[in-house]
N, C-alpha and C positions, 0 to 999 in steps of 0.2 A: 778878558778879565785877568788871566794869568800871563806872566811873561814867559818867554821860552825857558824850558827847564835848564837850570844851571848845572845839573849833574848829567854827565854822559855815562851810561851804564856799561862801563868797560871792566876789564879784568881787575883793575886796582880797587874797584868797589866791592868785590867779593873775594879777594885774595886767591885768585885762581888764574890760570893762563887762558881760560875760556872767556869769551864775550857772552854776557847775558843777553839772550835773544827772546826768551819766553819766560814771562813772570806770571805765576798764579796769584790772584788776589782773592782771599777768602774773607768775605764781608764787604759789601759794596754800599754801605751806608755813607755818611758824610765823609769820613776820612778815606775810606776805600774808594769812593767815587773820585775824589780829588786826586789822590795818588795815581789811580788807574789812568785818568785823563792825562796827567803829566807824563806818565810812562809811554802811553800811546803817542803823545806829541813828540817824544824823543826817539820814536822809531821802534820801540819794543813791542812785541806781540804780547798782549795781556789776555789771559784766560781767567774769567771771574765767576764766582758763585756766591749767591746770597739767596736764602729761601724766601726773603721778603722783598728786598730792593731789586729793581731791574738794573741791568748792566748799562753803563754809560755808552754813548756813541764810541765806536771803535774797539770796544772790549768784546771779546768772544764770550758770550754767555754759555755756561755749562750747566748740566743738570745735577751736579753734586760736587762736594769738596774733592773727592778722589778724581773725578773727571777733570776738574780744573788743574789739579796737581800733576796729572799724568804728563810726562815729558817736559815739565817746567824746569828751567835752570835755577829758579829762585822762587820761593813761596813766601808771600807776605800774609800773615794772619792778622786781620783787622776786625775780628769779631768782638762781641761783648764778652765780659768775663763769664756771664751766665751760659753762653753758647760755646765757649772755648774748648772744653773737654770733649764734647760731642763732635765738634768739627775736627779736632785732632784725630780722634778715633776713626772718623770717616775718611780722613785724608791719608792716613798711614799706609793703607794698601797700595797707594800709587807711588810711594817712595821707592826710588830706584835702588837704594841701599838698604832700606828697612831699618836704618839706624836712627837713633835720636839726634836731633839737631844739637849743635854746640851752644855755648853761652850766648852767641849773638842773637839767638832766637828767644832768649828770656827777656822779660820786661813787661811794662804796661801794655795791655792789649794783646799780648802774645798768647800762644797756646799754653795751657798748664799741663803738667805731667801727673798722671794718676799715681 
């Protein structure tokens, strides 16, 4: 159904010298499932968490937001607005820096800050 992903997840996508190898996807509903499948198809390891939806084929299912985020090079938050704050609070302990994300994490469907 989907063509090969047009984006290769290399350094230029995240403004760093490192290649993105592990992506955490928080929320595996419609958008999360589609994005996760495309990432897996492009060779990225995807660790996902959703308290309701199951993980798509190829996605490593985890038991919590924090578990999905642990060791991830990139975290995509695709939860509903209602769940966003709780998911953020649950995932912060796994942050390697403990700092707030920059402006690129703001926007529709992203985590909100208390």
